[in-house]
N, C-alpha and C positions, 0 to 999 in steps of 0.2 A: 803913650809915651813912645817917641821915636827910638828905633833900635839902636841909633848911633847918637843918643842924647848926650849933651856935654854937660850934664849936671855936676856939681862938685864932687870930685872923686873921693873927698874926705867924708862925704855924708855917711854917717853911721848906719843909715837905714838901707843902704845899698849892700848887697851880698858882697863878700870878699871876693868872689869869683868874677863878679862884674867889675869891681874896682881894679882888679889886676890884670885885666885884658891887655895884651901887648899894644903899645902904641906904634911900634915901628918893626921892620923886618928883622932886625937883630934880636929882638926880644921873642920871636916866634921860635919854638923849639919843637923838634922831632919831624920837621918836614924839610930836611936838607935836600931830598931829591927834587924839590920844587924851588927852594929859596936860597940854596948855597950859590956862592959867587959863580956865575956862568950858567946856571940852570935857567930854564926857559921862563919860568914865572917871574923870577927876580929881574931878568932882562926886560920882560915886558913892563914891570913896574917902574923900573929905571928909566925906561924910554917913553913911559906913559903911553904905551900902545896896548891897550886892553882889548881883546876880542870878547865875544860872547863866551861865557865859561859856565860849566856845571861842576861845582865842588861836591865831590861824593866821598863821604867818609863816616866813620862811626861818631857817636855822640862825643863831644868833648875834644875832638881831634883838632879844631881850629877853623871850622869853615867860616863862622861869623867873624872871627878874629881876622882872617885874611881879607874878608870884605872890608873890615874896618882899616886895614893897612892900605887897601887900594883906595879907599875914601880919602885917607890922608895924603896920598901921593898924586892922585890924578888931578888935572886941571878941569876936567869935566864936571858937570853938575852930578852929584851923586844922591840918589834917592833910594831909601830902604823901604821894604814892604814885606809883610808876613803873610804867607798863604794861610796861616791858622786863623787870623782875625780879619783879614782883608777880604774883598769881594771883587767880581769882575767889573763892576761899576766903577770902583776905585781905580782898577787897572787902566781902564779906558780913560778916566779923568787924568791920570798921570801921563798917559801916552799923548793925549791931545795937548797938554801943557808942554811936553817935551817937543811935539811937533812945532808948537808956536814959537818956542825959544830957539829951535834950530832955525826956523824960517826968518824971525825978526832979529835975532842976535848972533846967530851962527854958534850957538852953544849946544854942545853935545851932552847927552844925558846917559848915565850908567845906572841901571836899575838893578838893585840887589833884592831877589826874592827868596827869603828864607823858608825852608821846607816846602819847596815847590812841588815836591811829590803829593802834597795835599790837595793840589789843584787836579780836577779830572781832565779828561782829553779836550773837552769843549772849552774849558776855562784856559787850558794851556795854549789852545789854538789862538786865543784872543792876542797873544804876544807876537805871532808869526808876521803879520804885515809890518809891524814896527821894527822888528828885527831885520826883516828882508830889505826894507828901504833905508835902513841906517839911522832911523830916528833914535833908537836906543841901542846901547850895548847891554845885553842881559847877563846877569850873574845869578845863577840859581844854586842853592844849597840843599842837599838832600842827604839822609842816611840810607836811603833805599837805592838798589841798583838802577841807575838811569835807563838801562837798556828795557827794564820793564815799567818804569814809572814816569818817563818823560816820553812825550809823543816824538815819533820818528822825525818828522820835518823840523822840529825844534832841536833835536838831537844832532841832526846833520848840519845845523848852522851854528853849532857850539863845539867847544873843545872840552872834553871830560877831564877834570883834574882830580885825581884819586889821592885822598889824603890818608895817611897811615895812623893806626892806632898808636898812641904815645907809649913809649917803653918806661919802665920803672925809673930808669936814670933820668929821663926827661921830666917825669913828674916830680922827682926828688928836687931837680934844679928849680921847678916852678915853686915848690914849697920853700926852698931857701930864699928865692927872690921876694916871696911874700913875707917871710919872717925878717928880711933885711930892710924892706921899704918902710920908711917912717912916715910916708904921707898917705900912700894908698893901702899899704899892708898892715902888718902887725908889728913893725919895727919899733914903734913907740911904747909898746906894752911891757918891755923889759923881760920878755920870755926867752927861755932857752929850750931848744928841741934836741933831745938826744938822738944819736944816729939810728938807733934801733926803732924809735918812734917815728922818725922820718921814713925809714924803709917799710914799716907796717903801713903807714898812710899811703905811700906810693904803691904798694902791692895790692892794697884794698880797693883802689880807684878803678880798676879795670881799664886802664889806658885812657881815662877820662879826666882832662885837666880841670873842668869844672867840678867834677866830684872830689877830686883831691883837695882842691881849695875849700870846698864845702866842709869836708871831713876836718880840714885844718882849723876852719873857723869854729866848728863844734868843739873841737879840743881845746882851743884857746879860751872859749867861753866856760868849759868845764873847769880849766885851770884858774880862771878868775873867781869862779864860784866857790872854789875850794881854798883860794888864798895861796896858791902855790905858783912859782915862776919857773920851775924847771919841768919840762914835759918828758915823762919817761914812757915806755912802752905800755905799762899798765894803763895809763890815762888815755893813751892813743887807742888802745884796745876797747876802752869803755866808749869812746867816741864812735868807733866803727861798729860796735856791738859784737864783737868776737869774744863771746863769753863761753866758758866751759860750764855746761849745764850739769848740775848735780841732782841727786835724787832725794826725795823727802826722806828724812831719817826715820819717819814712822814707817816707812815700807822697807826697812832693812831686811826683814826675813824673806819678803816677797822677792827681792833681787838676789839675796843669797841663794835661794833655792833654784831660781832660773840659771844663775851662774854655775852652780853645781851640775845642773842638768846639761849645759853646754860643755862644761869641762869633761863630764863623764863620756859624752859622745867623742869629744876630741881625744880622750884618752882611750878610746876603743873599748869602753866597758858598757855593753848593752844592758847588763843587769842593773847598774847603778843609774843608767839613763832612764830605764822603765820606773824605777823606784821614785826618782825625783819628778818624773812626768806625773805619776799618779798622785804624788803629794800635792802638785799644783792643782790638778783636777779636783781633788777632794777638798781643798781649800777655797775652791770657787773660782779658780782662775778661769778667764775667758779662753776656751781651746784655740781660738784664732790666733791669740797672742803666742801660744806655744808653737802653732804651725808656722807663724811668721818668723819665729826664731830658728825653726829647723830649715826653712826655705833660705834664710841667710847663711845658716851654718853650711848647708849644702854647697853653696857657691864659694864661701870664704875658707872653709876648713877642709872640704874634700876636693873641691875644684875640678880640675881636668884629670886628677888621678882616677876619677870615676865619674865621667860625664853624665851617667844615668842617675846619679844621686839627686841632682836638682829636679830631674823628671819625677823620681819617686816621691820626693817631698811635696812638689807641686800637685801631683796626681792624688796623693793622699789627702791634701788640703781639700782639693775638688770633691773626692769621694766623702769627706766629712760633710761638706756643705750639702751634699745630696741625701745623706742618710741622718745626720744629727746624732745626738747622743741617745742611748748609750753606745749604739753600734758604731758611732763615729770613733770610739777609742780604739777600735781594731785597726783601721788604716793609720791611725796615729802611732800605735805601737809598731806596726810594720815599717814606718818611716823612721822612727826613732832608733829601731834595732839596725836597720839597714844602714843608716848614717854612722852608727857606732862601729859597725863592722867594715865599713868601707875603707880602702886605702886613703891615706890623707895627704893633702898638698895645699899649702896656702899660697903658692907661687903666683897665682892669678890676683890674689889680694895684694901681695907684696908688689907685683907689677903696677897694679893701680895706684898704690901709694907713692911709688917712684916716679910714675908719669905726672901725678898730681904736683909734686914738688917741682917739676920742671914747668909745669903750667904756671904755678905760683911765681916762680923765679923769673921766668922769661916772658910771662904774659902772652898776648896774641901775637905770635910770630906769623910772618907771612906765610901763607900756604903757597908751596912751589906752584908755579904758573902752569905746569904740564898736569897738574891734578885738579885744576879748576874747571868748573863746568862752563861751557861756552855755547849756549843756545842762540846767542845773537851775533851778528856781524861785528859790533863794536867790540865785544869780548873776544872774538877770534883774533880781531886786528891788535888787540892788546896782548896777544900771546897766550891767552887761556887755552889750555888743552894741547898746546904745541909740544911735540916729542913724546907724548904719552904712548906707551906701549901697552896694548890690550892683551893682557895675560893669555886669554883663551886662543889667541892666534899664535902662540909659541909652543915649543915642544913642552910636554908635561904641564901645560897651563901654568908655567912660572916664568916670570921675567925678573931678573936680578936688578930691579929699579930701586932708587932711593927715594923714600916716601916722606920721610921727616923733614922739617924745615932745616935749612943748612946749618943753623947754629946748634942743632941737636943731632948732627950726623954721627953715626956710630953708636947711639944710645941703645941699649938692650934692656928694656924694663923687665920682660918676661923671660924667666930662667926655669925652665920646666924640671921637676924633680925626676928621679929615677924610679918612681913608684907607680904601680898601676898602669893605666892607659897613658899617663903622661910621659912614661919612658918612650913609647912610640912617638908622641908629639916631639920629645926632645930630639930623637934621632932625625925626624924630618926637618925640624926647625934649624938644626945644626948645618944640615947640608945647604938649606937655602941661604942661611947667614953667610956660609963660606963663599957661595957663589956671589952674593951681594957684595962681600968685602973685596972680591977680586975685580969688580967692576968699578969704574970711576963715575962719580956723579956727573951728570950731563949739565952744561950751563944752563941756568933757568933764564929764560928771555925776560928782559926788563919790561915791566908793566907799569 
């Protein structure tokens, strides 16, 4: 089936994500840097002056959609091709047909190659003579860095167009459009989507428009099977499989004892920790399960208040693997008592949770250009690595740079305690943060 098939959009067998593909520029969301009035790609579309392009972006960002938009706007013959299912022989056939049409009818051909990175170097080279003599305009789509996946001669004859991952607000608008559309979407089903359910779907899609529509479709199917018309967050959570796992009630005692073991170490009671540890061993608990809990505890509850705690727990685990039972109980007891007596801090764990909330809320924010790797000329020309200050070239190996994305400027996830070694970390970090606060973020070059 052609990538741009014009099958009836109301066909119930076609996925919602396929039915809801934007038909025009104004329906494309999240790529204003390319399609807003006055931006270069919009101007090229409006003037029907499309050069060879490489669309580079994450899944679901709109690469194929942009190809469809170009197909709808251009007066050129538009041919689509998938590097997953196609062959070089088919490419040559398309090229010869394009050459014949150009010679006999003066008709130009635009060839869209989806997932062009799937072609190897020799296969990509097959496009070169036809791009060079103007027989075709090539538009390639790839999720991979074209600097590494597209051959240099082809790359030098094309313009790389970088698409951004969609934000939650963009995905929410896509969901709203699908819910309102009575012909291609779900508007005729009489469903109502609550705000928190919409937010969950948007946040769960990872910046992927195709995925958010697939999740919405599953949610609608669940609502239909249950005979409900109002979709709340519980139903949306069922669709995205975000369930809270519970323990088997038959294992209550097992989990009660391990809970008591952890709480005893957290409460700095080595005697109680040893008691519950031995209860688990005598009941036949796998010692590796107990060690895994201690390794987690060392990072979560002791943390940087005693950085050696994690090494003690991990080394005791390795010693147990070397000697086995019953002697393995000795390093186990050493680790349990050390952890119980260590200064406690869960600040690393709290920092992890705070950072995770921002990741969920803001999604995949743009990495500042100065922090990006730039091993190729294309990436350097796009501003990657520009203005980066190498800390080791500075006094005290510290440069008061701003490393977070601009939307998160000033965030402080990690707040060290005044216990144990973390007190030293707190003093050092406070000095660094004060220096960083005094410096203003440098403008990030547009990429």
